[in-house]
N, C-alpha and C positions, 0 to 999 in steps of 0.2 A: 504494500500500500504506500502511495505517495501522499505525504501530509505537509510537505513544504518545510518552512522553518519551524524550529521547536524551541520553546523556553521551558525549563523545568526548575523546580525548587525541591530540595530534599535534605536528607541527613544521612551521613554514613553510619555504619554499624557502630563505629567508635564514638559517635555523637557529635560530629562536626557538620555544621550547616553548609549547604552548597547551593550555588546558582549556576545553572548549566544553559548553554546556548549552542544550537546546532544549525548550520546551513545545510539544507537539502535543496538541490536545484536541478531542474531540467534544462533551463535556458542559459544560465550563467554558472557553469561548474568550475570555471577557472578562477577561483578565489581562495583566499587563505585568511586565517585569523592570526594576528600579530599583536605583540605587546608594544604599546606606544605611550611613553610617559605615564606609566602606572595604570593604564587602562587597556582593554582589548578592542581591536578594530578589525572589521572585515574589509579587505582590500583586494583588488585584482592581483592575480599572480603576475610576475614579470612577463612582459610580452603581450599581456591582455589588457593593458591600461585603456585601450580604445573602447572597451565594453562600457565604460562610464558614459560615453556619448550615446549609447543605445538605451541605457536605463539609469537614471540618476539615483535610484534607490538601492543599488547593489553595493555601495560602500558606506560604512557608518561605524561608529563606536557601538560595540555590542555588549560589553561588560564594563561596569565602572563601579568603584567603591565610593560610597558617600558616608563618611563618618563610620558608624558601627553597622552599616548595612551594605549589601551588594545588590546591584541592579543588572538585569540581563534583558535585552530586547532585540527585536529584529529591525531596528531603524533609528532614525534621528531622534526618537523620543528618549533614548538613553540619557543624554545629557540633561535635558530639562527635568526629567524625573529625579536624577541624582542631585541636581542643584536644589530642587525643592526639599528633598530629604535633608540635605546639608543645612538648610535653613530652619529645620525643625518641623516641616509640614508632615503630618501623619502619612504612612504609606498609602492608605486608601485614597486620601485626598490628592496626593501627588500623582498617583496612577490615573485617577478619574479625570482630574483637571487637564493633564497633559494629553491623554489619549482623546478626550473629547475635543480639545482645541485642534490637534493635528489631524484627527479622523483617520480613516483607512487610507491606504496609498492609492493615489489616483492613476493607477496603471490599468492595463487591459483586463486584469483579473480582479480588480478591486481588492488587492491583497490586504488582509487585516493587519493591524499592528498588534503585537503581542508583547507582554512584559511580565517580569517576575522580580520580586524583592525578597531577600532573606536577611535576617539580623545575624550578627556574629554570635550573639547569645539570645536565646529565646525559643519558644516552642511554636511560633506561628510565622508562616511566610505568606506571600501574596502572589496571586496570578491574575492577569487581566488580559482582555482582548477587546478591541473595537473593530467591528465588522460594519458592512454597509447597512445592516439591519439591527445592530445591537451594540451596547457597551456593557461588558461584564467585568466586575471587579470583586474578587473573593479572597477572604482570609482562608488559609488552609493549614491544618496541623502538620507539623514536621515530625515524622516518625523515624526512628533508627532503622537503617537499611531499606528506606523507601524514598521514592521521589514522585511528585505529581507534575504532569506536563500539560501544556496547551500548544497547539500547532496552528499554522495559518490556514490549512485546509483539512477537511474531513473531521479531525479532532479539534474543531475550532470553538470549543467551549470549555469551561472549567468543570470537569466531571470526575467524580470519585473513581469511575471505571478506568481513568487514565493514570492511576497510581500504580507504579511499577517497582519491582525490586531494584535496589541500587546500592552499590558500595564502591569505594575507591580509596587508595592509600594516600594520594596527593592530588594537587590541582591538575597536573597533566593527565593523571589517570581518570579524573573526573571528566575532562574534555574528551578523552578517548572513549569513555563509557557512553557519553552522549552521542558519539558518532557511530559506535559499533557494538556497544555492550547491551546485554540483557534484552529486554523487549525492544529497545531502539534498533537492534540489528535487523529486525523485520521491516523497518520503515525504509523506503527506497531512496536511492540517490544521495547518500551522505557525501558532503564535500569537505567541510571543516567544522571545528567546534572550539569553544572556549569555555572556561569555568572559573569561578571564584570559590575557594574553599576556606572556611573560617579556621583561624588558628589563634593561639594565645596573643599573637602580635597583630591581629587584624585579619586580613584576607590575603591569601596567596593566589596568584593568577596562573593559569595554565592553558595551553593551546594544543590542538591536534589537527594534523592534515592527513586526509584519508589516502591520497595518492601523491606522495611528495616528489616522485620522479617526474 
């Protein structure tokens, strides 16, 4: 099944909260997640920079730390959500206000904007999506060894049926899991992934590229 981009929030078996992001793509597979100044960005792979002229939505910051929280999204909403959190705006309000303001992407597929937030400490994360027909923002419990996800297509709502087994030892392993691990392995056309994993010093960031050659 092809579900497009994926955002997940979860907790490892050891009790560390994590925010995961995965690019799955049929049209623009030549992309990678990279760390840039303490945040993760999705950018074209070398030699494919011209893809930006075909679709302005394919490059963006996808994971960013804001104080004691980490944000993961599939577009330009990452930065304003993180900035609101840094100012003390509650997660629900940050997600709802930014997604409502930016709305779904105005491409041929009316691609939804998706987003997730996890605290470094705490038992509740957040998932959200704005589609052409709805805005959904939900608090979700963080359970050891489990993650809950939302995707741009098919699995385009926050549903308990989208809670999956999850575990990883570090941030890079979290990103790899989002691309190829567990139930995510059955979701088609993975390209790249990024993750933020809570630690005693904040969040550690990691990336994974499915086909690096």
